[in-house]
Structures are given as C-alpha cells and as structure tokens.
N, C-alpha and C positions, 0 to 999 in steps of 0.2 A: 661574404654570405655565410651564415651559420652552416657548419657541415651537416649533411643529411645523416640521420641516424640509421645505422645499419641493422640494429637488432630489434626494431619495433619500439613502441613506447611503453615505458614503465613509470607512469606519472605517480610519484610518491607524495607530492605536495598536496596538502589538504585545501580544498576550496572553501574559504570562509565566508565569501559573499558572492552571490550570483550562481549561475549554473552553466557548465560547459555546454550542455545540450541547447541552451538558448542562443549560442553564438552561431553566426554564419560559418559554414564549413571551412572556408579559407582562413577566417580569423581563428577558429579553433585549432587548425593545423599549425598556424603561426605560433600560437600560445603554447601548444603542447611540445613542439620541437624545442622552443627556447626554454621552457620549464625543465625539460629533460636535461638540457645543456647547463643551465645556470643553477639548478637544484635549489630553488627556494623552498622554505618550509611550508609556506601558505600561498594561496592564490586568491586575490580579491578583484572581482570584476566590478569596476566602478559604475555606479548608476547616475552619478552627478547630483544626487539629491542634497537638500539642506541638512537632512539628518546625518547622512554619510559624512558630509563636510565637517559638521560639528564634532562628530566622533574623531575624525582624523586630526583636527586642530587640537582637541583635548588630549589625544594620545601624544602628539608632539610636544604639548606643554608639559605633560608628565615626564617625557624623556629628555626635556631640557633643550629641545631643538628650537622651539618657539617660546616667546614670552608674550603674555597678554598685556596689551597697552590699555590700562584701566581708564585713561582719559577719554578714549574714543569707543565707538560702538563696533565690536567685533573686529578690532585691529590687532595686528600681531607683529612681533619683531624677531627676525632671525639674524644671528651673528655667525658668519662663516669662519672657517679656517682661513687665516690671512694669506694662505697660498692659493686660495680658490675664490677670487674676487672679480674676475673679468673673463670675457671671451679669450680663448688662447689660440690666436691665429696660427702660431707655429706648430700647433698640434691638431689643426683642423685640415682634413684632407678630402679630396674627391678621388674615388677609385674608378678608373676606366681602363679599357684594354690598351689604348694608346694615350701617351702623355698629351699629345696635341688635341685630343678631344676635351681635355680639362683646361689646359693653359697653352698660350702661344709659346713657341720655343724662343727664348730671348737671344739676342746677339751675344750678350755677355752675362755671366753670373746666373743667379737663380731668378725665377719668375717672381715678380711682386704681385701678380694677379691671381694668386691662388696656389694651392699645393696639391700636387698629384702624388698618388701612391699606386704602385702596380698591384694587380690582383693577387700576385703571388706573395708580395710583402704584406698585404693586408691580411691574407689568410693566416700567415704566421703570427701577425700581431693579434689577430682575433683569437686564435687558439691559445696564445700565451695569457690571455686576459679572462675570457668569459667562462670557461668550464668551472662550475662550482662557485661562481662569484656571488651568488645570492644565498648561500647557505646560511641558515639561521634567520633569514629575512622573509618578508612578504613580497611577492611579485604582484604589482598592481597592473591591471589591464585598463588602459584609458582609451575609450573610443572618442575621437574628437573630430569636429568639422572646422576647417578653415573657411570662413565665410558663412553667411546665413544658411541654415539647413534648407535644402531644396533649391538654392540658387544655382542656375546653370554655370555660374562662375566659381562655385565652391568646390572644395576637394576634401576627402575624408582620410584620416590617418588613425592608426592604432599604435599607441605607445605602451610598451612594457617597461616598467621601472621598479626599482626597489626603494624609491624615495617618496615618502608621504608628502614632503615639501613640494615635490614636483606635481603630485596629484592636486594638492590644494591650489598651486599656482596655475596649472593647466586649466582648472575649473574656471578661473578668472579670465585667462588669456584666450580660451577657445570655447566653442559650444561643445560641451562634454557630457557624456552619459548615455543612458539607454536609448533616448530618441535618435542618437547617431547610428547605433546598431540597427535600429528599425529602418532608418533611411538608407543604410548601406545595402542591406539584403545581400545579394550575390555580386554586388558591384566591386569595382577596384578600390584599393586603398594603399596608402604608403605605409610600409612596415617600419616602425621605430622601436629600437631596443636601447635601453639605457640602464647602466648600473653605476652606483657610486664607487664600486670596486673595493668594498671593505666587508668581506664576509664576517658574520658573527660566529661563535657565541662570545668571543672575548669581550668582556664589558669595557666600554670606553676605549677600545683599541681597534686599530685598522690593520688588517692583515694584507700585506703587499704580496700578491700572488705572482711568483715567478718560479723558475726551476730552483731546486734546492742548491745547486752549485752557485747560481748567480746570487741567491739570497745570502749564502754563507760568505761569499766574497764581499758583498756589500756590507754585511754586518761587521766583518773584520775591518773593513776600510773606514766605516762611518760611525760605528758605535763609540760614543765618548768613553775613554778609558781613564780610570783613576791611577794614582801613583802605584798601586799594587798590581796594576795590569788587569784588574777586573772591570767589567763594564759599569759605568756610573748609572745610578738610578735617579729618578726625579723628573721634573718637567722637561718634556722634549727628548728624554733619553730613549734610544732605540733598544729594544730587547729581543732576545732570541728565545723562542719557545718551541722546542722540538725542531721541526723542519720549517717553521714559519718565522718570518721576520716581521716584528710588530712595532708600532709606535702609538703613543696615546693620542686619542682624538682631542682636537682643540675646539672648544665651544660646542661639544657634542655634535660636531659637523663632520660626517663621514665623507672622505674624499681620498683620492689616490693620485696626487699630482705627478709622481714619478712615472706613472703609466697612463696618464690621461691621453685619450685619443678620441676625436670626433670625426667620424667617417661618413661619407655620402656615397652611395652606390646607385647612381641615377638609372643605369640600365636595368637594375633589379628593383627600382623604386624602394630602396632601403636606406635608413639612416641609423647608424650604430654609434653610440657614445658611451665612453667608459672613463671613470675616474674623477669626474667633476660634478658637483651638485649645483653649480652656479647657473643662473637663468639661461644665458645664451648658449651654454653647452649642454644643458639638461632638459630645458623646456623645448622639446624637439619640434614643436609647431612653430616656434619663433623664427630665428634666422635660418635654421637648418632646412625646415620645410618651406616656410613662406617665401624665402628668397633663393637659397641654393638649389633645392630640389624643384621649386616652382618655376624658376627662371629656365631650367632645362625643359620642363613640361610646356612652358609658354612658347619656347622656340619651336617645339615639335607641333604644337597645336595652334600657333598663330596669334598669341596674345603677349602681354608684357607683365612680368612680376617685378616690382620695383620697390626700392627703399625710399618710399615717398609718403608724406602726410597727404591727407585729402581734406580740404575745407570748402564750405559754401560761403559766399560773400554776397550780401544784398545791399543795393544802394538805397538812398532815401526815397527813390521813386518805386521801390519794391521789385526791381529787376534783380535776378539772382544768377550767379555763375559759380561753377565749381572749378577749383584749381588744385593741382597736385604739385608737391615740392619735394625735391631731393636734397637733403643736407647730410653731411657726415654725422655720426653719433655725437651727442652733446653740443650741437651747434644751433640749438634753438628750434628744432622741429616741433616739440610739444608746445613750446611757448607760442609759436605762430599758429598751430592748429587750434589752440584754445584762446586766441587773442580777444581782448576787449578793445575794439577800435576806439581811438581817441577822436576820430572825426564824427561830428554829430550826424545822426541819421543812418550811419552805416552799421551793419550787423555781420558778425562772423559766427558760423556754426561749424562744429567739428564732426567730420565723418571718421577720421582716423589720424593717428599721430606718427605712424612709423612705416606702414607697408600698404602699397596699392597694387591690386591686380586689375589690369585694364585690357579691354577687348573692344574692337569696333563692332557696333551692331549693324543690322541690315541697312539702316539709313546713313551709315558712315560716321555716327557719333562714337567717340571713344568713351566707353562706359567703364566706371571703376567701382570696385568694392574694397572695403577694408576687410581683409580676411581674418582679422583678430577680433576678440571680444572684450579686450581690456587694454590698459596702458601699462607698459613696463618702463616707467620713466626714470630719468636720472634725478635724484633728490637734491643734491647741492645746487644752490642757485635758484631753487624754486621758492617763491615767496608771494605774499599778497600783492606786492608791487610788480614782480616779473610775470606771475601767472596765477591770478586770483582764482581762475576756474579750476586749475589743478588742485589748489589748496582746498577748495570746496569739495572736489571729487574724492579726495583721500581721507575724508573724515570718518568713513565707516567701511567695513568689509574689505580692508586693505592689508596686504602683507608687505611689511617694510624689511629690507635686507641691508645690513651694515650701516644703518644710520645710528646716531647717538640717541640715548634715552634720557629723559628728564626724570627726576626723583618723584614727580607727581604723575608719572605714567604717560608722558607725552613723547614726541619725537623732536629731534633737533639736528641741524646740519649747518654747514657753512652757507651763508647767504639766505637763511630763513627769515632774517630781519624781524624776529619776534623777541621782545624783551622777556627775560625770565622773571617770574614772580619772586618776591623776597624769600630767601631760604631754599630755593629750588636749585639742586645740583645736577650735574651732567655726568653720565657714564658713557664713555666713548665706544665706538664700534669694536675696539679691542677689549671691551669689557673691563675697563679701568676707569677710576675717577679721573675726570678731565677738567682742566681750566685753560683759558686762552694762553696762559703763560707756558703751557707745555711745549709749544713750538711745533705741534703737529695737528692735523685736522681732527675734529671730534667724529666726523663721519668719513667713511671712505669716499674718495672723489667719484667712484663709480657706484655708490650706494643707490638703491632703487626703491620705488614704490610700485607695487603690483595691484592694480585697482580696476574694478569693472567700468567699462566705457559708458554703460547706461547711466551711471551716477553723475556724469559730467553735466553741469547745468546748461551748457550750450551744445549738447549733442544734437546733431542734425536730425530732423524728422525722417529723412530718407536714409539714415546711416545703415539700416538693415534691408534696404530695398533690394529684392532679388536680382533685378536687372541692372543695378548699379546706377551711379550718378554720371551725368555727361561732363567730361573734362574739356574745358575750353582754353586753359593755359597751363603750361608746365614751367616750374621754376627750379633752377639749379642754384646752389650757393655754397659758401664755406666761410671759414674765418680767415680773412686776408687783411692783416694790419696795414698793408701799404699797396698802392698802385691800382687796385681794382675799384671801379666806381660803385656807387650805391646800387644802381640798377642799370641794366641795358637789355635791349631786346635783340634776339638773333635775327639775322637777315633772311633766313629761309629755314626750312625743316632740316636740310643737310647741314647748314651752319649751326643750327641748334643742337644737332647730334654731336658735332665737333665740340661745341661749348660744354656739353655734358662730359665728353671724353677728356676734355682739358681741365676738369675741376681739380683744384688744389686747395688744401686747408691745413691749419695747424692740427697736429695730432691731438687725440682726446684720451681720456682715462677709460673709455669703454673697452679697450683692448690693452695688451701688455706694453704698449709703446711708452717711452719715457721722453719728457721734455716737450717743448713747443716748436718742433721743427715743422716746416711746411712740407706736407706730404701730398703726392699725387693721389687723388681719390676719385677716379672717373665714375660719374653717375652716383656718387656716394655708395658705390657697390663693390669697391675694391676687395673687401674681405668676404663678399657674398656671391660672387659670380658662380653659377652652377656649371658653366662650360666656358670654352675658349672665348676670351674677351673680343678678339677680332671677329668671331662669328656673331657675338652679341651685338657689336656695332653694325654689322651687315643686317642683322635682324631688325634693329631700330630703323635703319635706312630704308628697309623694304616696306615699312609702314606707309611710306609715301605712295606706293603702288597699289595700296588697298583700294578696291572699287568704291568710288563715291566717298572716300575718306575726307572728313572735315578735320584737317590736321590742326591741333591746338597751336597757338603761338607759344614760343619758347623764350624765357627770360633768364637772366642771371642776376642774383642779388648779393650784396656784401654789407651786412649790418655792422661790420667790425673794423672799418677803416679808422686809423688813428692819426692824430696830428703829430707835429714834431715833439711835443711834450708827452706823447704817449696817451693822450686823452681821446676817447671815442668822438668822432666827428658827428655821429648820428645817435639820437637818444634811444632808438630801438623800441622793442616791446609794442605797446599799443600804438605808438607813432608809426610803426611799419604799415599801418592801414593806409597811410598817405601814398606809399609805394604801390600797395594793392589797388588803390583807387586809379592810379595812372595806368596800371596793367589792364584793369577792368575796362577803362575807356579806350585803351589801345585796341583791345579785342573788338570793341564796338566801332572802331575807326574814328573815334571822337578826339582823343588826346593828341597833342602835337609832339613831334619828336625831331631830334637832330641826328643826322647820319654822321657816325664817327668810324674810324678804321675797325673798331671792335664790335660795332652794332649800333642800334638806335638808343640814344639817351633822351631824357625829357628836355624839351626846349625850355629856355628861360620862362619862368612863371607857369610851366605846365604841371609842376609838382606843387600841390597845395601845402604851403608852409605856414598858413595863418595860425597865429597864436603860439608859435614855437619859439619865439625869441630869435636870437642870432644863430643862424646856421651858415657855416662857411661852404656855401654851395659850390664855389669855384674849386676848392680843394676836394670836396666830396666827389665831384665828377671829373676832376682833372685826369687826363690820359697822357702820361709821359711817354714820349717816343723811346727814351732810354730804357724805362721799365719794361715796356711792351716788346722791345727788341729782345731783351733778355728772357722775358716770359715765353714768347713764342719759340725761342731757341731751346729753352728747357722742355717745353711741351713736345716739340718736334723730336728732340733727343730721346725723351721718355717713350713716346709712342713708337719711334723707329726701333729702339732697343728692345722694349718689352713686347710689342705686338708683332714686330718684325714682318715676316712674310704674310701674316694674316691681317695686316692693316688694310682696310678697304681703300680702293683708289679714290673714292669720294672724300675720305678724310685727308688723304695726301693733298688733294686739290684744295681743300679748305685751308690747310696749313700754308700752302704756297700763296693762296689768295690773301690771307691775313698778313703774311710777310710783305707782300707787295703793297698792301694798303698802308701798313706801318711805315714802310720806306718812303712813302710819299707825304708823310706828315710834315 
C-alpha cells in the first residue's frame, strides 16, 4: 500500500483535464496521495469521450508509440519493446498477511498456483519503485466499470497510469469515463496504480530507478565496454548520466523489465503494477481485476469469477441456451465464442470471449455477465476460415499490438490466410522488413487485437443485460494431442469440479513459458487465482448447497487430439457446433450417452456427423486404460503435492473413484 504522507499534500502537478472538485472524496484522496508520491507533471481526469480518445491517439502517433493503419477506419498499431510482450507470471504476486491465504503450501518446491509476497517485502519493493516514477509524465485517472453500468453484478475501479496506450485500451476493454464517476458516488472501488517505470525528461530513454549504489554496480557490470575501457555507445548501449542508469527506448515503448512487478492486495482492494506496458500487466481491469481480485471478492460474496467465454446457442426450433467455457489462453476461446455453426439452422451468439462473472439468482439460475467491454484477442491463427466474425469485428476502432504491417497500411500475421497484393511488402513486429525466408514469425505469437465487443456481428442481444444470462452448461477444455476424447460429460457436480481441477493443456505464448509441454491448468485459472486454490475448490463445491440451485451440466472437450501421423482427428472451428448440439440435447435430456470410466460420451450415432466425410470416431473417443492410469496418477500427484492439506476431501474421493473405475476397464 502506498505509504501515508506525513506532511500533508503539496500537489504540484497541473490538472490539464477535469477538476479535482468533481471527484468523489475517496477518489480524490487516492489520486492526491499517489500524485504526491509519483510526482507527475500533469493530471488528466479521463472523461471517456470520442474527442478525448482522438486527441490521445493523435498524441501517441506524434510520439511514435502508435502508427495509423490507413487501410482501416481508426485502427492503430503499437510495437512494444521485445522484452515486454506477455504476462509475466514470475513477477505477478498476491500480497496477504499469511502465505496460505494466497497459495496452498506445497509438499515440495514452490507453489505453481500463484506467487505470494509478504507485506514487508512488498512495502520495500513499492518504495524502491514508485517515488518520482512519473516525473515528466502525465498521470491519467481512468474511472472504469467492470460489467454494464448499474448491473448488480458489476464492480467499479479507478486506475491511475502514466501510459496513454493504457487509457486508449481501457476505453475499449471497459466502460470508462465520467458516467462511471457519476454511478460510483460514495461507493466502493478497487484502487489500481500503474506506471511504465520510466521517468522523463530524457528523450527516448528509460531511467531505471534504484539506489545509486545498485545502479553504479549494475552499470559497471553490464555496460558494454570498448577496447579502451570506455562504455560503448550505440543501439542498446547502457549509459551513465549523473546518478541515473539509462538505456534507449525500443520502438518508443517505455517499460522497465528489470523492475517489473504486478501486485494484488486483496485485503485493501488494491492492484499495483510497475514496469510493463503490455496488456495483461497494465490494463488492470483485465486479468488483475476481473480474475485475481474478483475471484477473491466472489468467494467473500458468494459468486464466481472465472476465465470463461459465454455464448448463446439457438437450435432450429428457436430454443436458446447459454453456455460458459474455460480454456487456457490461446486454446480457441475467441473462436468458439464467435463461431459460425456448420449445422444448418443452428445459431451461436457471443456474450463474451474471456471472462464470466456468475451468481445464482433467487430462482436458482446461475446468471452470468461478461465484465468486459471489448476483446483482447490473440491475432495469430485468426482468419476468415477460423474466425470470420473476429475478422469482421477488427476492421475499425481497433488497436493492434505486435502484429506485422503491410506496406499498404494493413495488418498481417501467421495464419491470417490472406494473399498479399502484388508489390505489397511486410514489416515485422520487430520493425524490420520481413519475408517468409527469414525463419522467424512476422507477428509475435502473443500479438493482440483490442477491439470493441459491440462491433462483433454476432454479439448477443442480451450481452449487456444487467441481470446476466442463465448458464445451463459449463465446458472445460485444453490442447491434448493424445488420450483425451473429443467430449465427455461429468457424472455429477462434484465430479465436474474435479474435471475442472484436473485440466491440463499444452503451454501457450500468452505467458513467458517456452515449448509445448503439457501443463496443469486447473479451471484455466492457474495464473489467475486470487486466493488459495484449495479454498477455491471448496467454494465451487459449495455451490451445490445453494438453495434451489439449478446446477449446470459440466462437460470437457478436446478439439486437438491427433492421429499417429500427427494430423488432427477433428476439423474443429464451425464443426464444433456438432459437439455443442449434443451438449444442448443432453441438457434437455434428449441425446443418448454411454457411460465410461471418465464420464458420459456420445453413443454411436448420437453425434451428428452428416456431411463431414470420414471421421475416425473410434480413435476420437477411444479411452485407453494405460493412458488414463498414467493421467490419474499425474493428476493425483499434482493435487496432493500442490494443494496438499487444503485439498477438499470431495476431490480426494473423486480421484479414488476414478482410479477404481479405470482399474475395472
């Protein structure tokens, strides 16, 4: 928590937009305390207007932070420092009094279910970073609502940042501006503080703020030295200026990777981020608020904050159901949320592609809202074939980050599947001329589009409904090249919670992991838990005790199973509607299913495969005793080691029951 000021306020920053007097008292105090600490030159209270947004985009264009993409309407490209391209799980922490409040104490090694930092260590880290960190910059005050303004399921935050890129992106991703302050009044809000960690006025340079002793030591150790013993100058050279250690900015992108820290203080309702300008680390409404902070609030208040898409699906008879689905990042959430079904007469509409906040209503229906206002989607692999609705959505009012640029002012990435016009060349995300022969991707694997949800051509009519939409099915899934069938249904709510806890998937580019190892990713929430995962499981299990609860059915899917030659067994994309049809009918009690040791799978002919050509159904649904013996052994070992004493006894029973069913195969 920012230290309290002892000598009263001496606010020297000039307010260039808005008025301090117009702010609710608690917001003003939050702003003034942090302005005194961070020492910005200017304060800009964001109103969220088109005019303000246009000015900020123009300013960033002048400063070289953004480029205008002339091929589209109001679309922009940002290229980041190559050291600031993804969520940094190793530098993302939750600060609580006791470690066990944040993570279970594992039997061996470090917890893989989050990172804890003590209050004392955080105080030191905070004081080493934030004093004076916004000198020469503007502090922007961003009032934002997670969820539709006025919804009983929504929450409000105030983010203070020195990044105009964050302002423009938060305007897309949240409901932002003056109406939020009016709705807040004297109510509670989550306090969010963010700095890129590079004070000015040194042009095109980032000052790394540490004590003089540490700086000098680092300069001596790391500054490239020429033959004469003097520091080398030129691209990437570190320089010593007085008592400050500086290095040139890359792509005009301020960041401070050495000192990056993203901290959550749930007891104080605070999120504090330093050193990274990248989305998941700097757009504090995204994973920080919507998942880590919100999951803790949800536990306290009796609801669920989950890493889930929400879609509406309507059958040819006009019956509609809403489903929520949890997949790890880059596993097809956005593609499923915006699917064009291949089945005649079926319709899918999108409520959200990433996050669901869900709460039982008085009638026992699990109601869900999408707390976001935009999509922050992975660009590579997005094409007219894989996700035509995403391609239509991003044609205007979109900020692209770390994609490639075509010489005619368009965007390009791996898997875009669009031929280039004659004579058109490509500039890569590293700002260099690019050709396929270069042997590296033109777009970063975690490059993104940030685009308004309202532009999606299949956005659901109820996507901003204050009461939320009723969830009848929950889907878990991940990338599993072997062993896991296309779809199965959990045997009960408790078994479904175990299925979520047992989720595993190939690692993705959304965080700093390398390679395609199979990682445990329970509930697709492993990087996003706001509190002890054992207590999280207990919270999910407790939903079965909710009065009059109409519990959704729980399913698991795997679109990514491969044959012996490494080819996908299932075509995916729009054909996934065939799996959704089976789920839809299972919820209605109409589709047939076969009991297996891991759950219910479709009976022969229960899955509509008309017009698909040859599908190796036998291999797609095969359940190998040898594979599942190893699978349950790995899951048991992981949960026993990582969750240890906090593993609920219901989950232990589900493990034993699954082992017994497999042994009888």
